[in-house]
Steps between C-alpha positions, in 0.01 A plus 500: 500500500823622654322706764297208630655199661332165457513241774493162330334214680439145387150572373468876476666836444446770756549867424642645820430859393128467432422181690373328187530124488488324164444128516683303233278283283 
């Protein structure tokens, strides 16, 4: 959402606010 920034990497998205990393499949 607007309140959470997403750091986009080549193979994953990292939520900087909560430290969650979602690997793209």
